[in-house]
C-alpha positions in Angstrom: 174.2 106.2 -23.7 174.5 107.2 -20.1 177.4 106.1 -17.9 177.1 105.2 -14.3 180.1 105.8 -12.0 180.3 104.0 -8.7 182.7 104.8 -5.8 183.0 103.8 -2.2 184.2 105.4 1.0 183.7 106.0 4.7 183.4 109.8 4.2 183.8 110.4 7.9 184.6 114.0 9.0 183.7 115.1 5.5 186.4 117.4 4.1 187.5 119.1 0.8 189.4 115.9 -0.3 186.2 113.9 -0.2 184.4 116.6 -2.1 187.1 116.8 -4.8 187.2 113.1 -5.4 183.4 112.9 -5.7 183.4 115.9 -8.1 186.1 114.3 -10.2 184.3 110.9 -10.2 181.1 112.6 -11.3 182.9 114.1 -14.3 183.6 110.5 -15.6 179.9 109.8 -16.3 176.3 110.9 -16.2 175.3 109.4 -12.8 177.3 109.0 -9.6 176.4 106.3 -7.1 178.3 106.2 -3.8 178.6 103.3 -1.4 179.1 104.6 2.1 180.8 102.1 4.5 178.5 100.8 7.2 179.6 101.7 10.8 180.4 98.0 11.4 182.4 97.7 8.2 184.4 100.7 9.1 185.2 99.3 12.6 186.3 96.0 11.1 188.6 97.7 8.4 189.9 100.6 10.4 189.6 99.4 14.0 187.4 102.3 15.1 183.9 103.5 14.7 183.4 106.6 12.6 183.0 110.0 14.3 179.7 110.5 12.4 177.1 107.7 12.3 176.3 105.8 9.1 173.0 107.7 8.9 174.7 111.1 9.2 177.4 110.1 6.6 174.7 108.9 4.2 172.8 112.2 4.6 176.0 114.3 4.0 177.0 112.5 0.9 173.4 112.3 -0.5 173.1 116.1 -0.1 175.9 116.8 -2.5 174.7 118.0 -5.9 177.2 115.7 -7.8 175.8 112.6 -6.1 172.7 110.9 -7.6 172.4 107.9 -5.3 173.9 106.5 -2.1 173.8 103.1 -0.5 175.3 101.3 2.5 178.3 99.2 1.8 178.0 96.4 4.3 180.9 94.1 3.0 184.1 94.6 1.2 183.6 91.1 -0.3 180.4 92.3 -2.0 182.0 95.0 -4.2 181.4 93.0 -7.4 177.7 92.5 -6.4 177.3 96.2 -5.7 178.9 97.2 -9.1 176.5 94.8 -10.9 173.5 95.8 -8.9 174.0 99.5 -9.5 174.9 99.1 -13.2 178.5 100.5 -12.9 180.2 101.4 -16.1 183.1 102.9 -14.1 184.5 102.1 -10.7 186.4 105.0 -9.2 188.8 104.6 -6.2 191.6 106.7 -4.8 195.1 106.0 -6.1 196.1 104.7 -2.6 194.2 101.6 -3.8 195.9 101.4 -7.2 195.8 97.9 -8.7 193.7 96.5 -5.8 190.4 96.6 -7.8 191.7 95.6 -11.2 189.8 92.3 -10.8 186.6 94.2 -11.5 187.7 95.3 -15.0 185.7 92.5 -16.4 182.5 94.2 -15.0 183.4 97.9 -15.6 186.2 100.3 -16.3 188.4 100.8 -13.2 189.9 104.3 -12.6 192.2 105.4 -9.7 192.1 109.1 -9.0 195.0 111.0 -7.3 194.1 111.9 -3.8 194.1 115.5 -2.6 197.6 116.0 -1.1 198.0 116.6 2.7 194.4 115.9 3.5 193.5 112.9 5.6 190.5 112.1 7.8 192.8 110.2 10.2 195.1 113.2 10.4 192.2 115.6 11.0 190.8 113.4 13.8 194.3 113.1 15.4 194.8 116.9 15.2 191.4 117.5 16.9 192.2 115.0 19.6 195.5 116.8 20.3 193.8 120.1 20.8 
């Protein structure tokens, strides 16, 4: 029986940390579905618009061989609906969110993956701005 893994992220200024978490998420199942945060959602949750547009970020993530499907995540409150809609058997999030998504364990398995050390989109953006 096939297992669908779902994860979410902004994936702005795509870097090796993003790639590693998606590769590791894909190893947990047969199909990887990725919710990419809408521009408006990113602005609400992070206080800034992404460097790359929603359309560009969707294209980048969709082009990865480990990703089977992408969709736009419009609302944090709709996570349960997204999980059900995409038939999630596993929800994968970074360990910086540990415990925050346990409420979905009635819908699917919840796994928190360790983030790649010393890699952060915010830090990359700040470094570029300082140059």
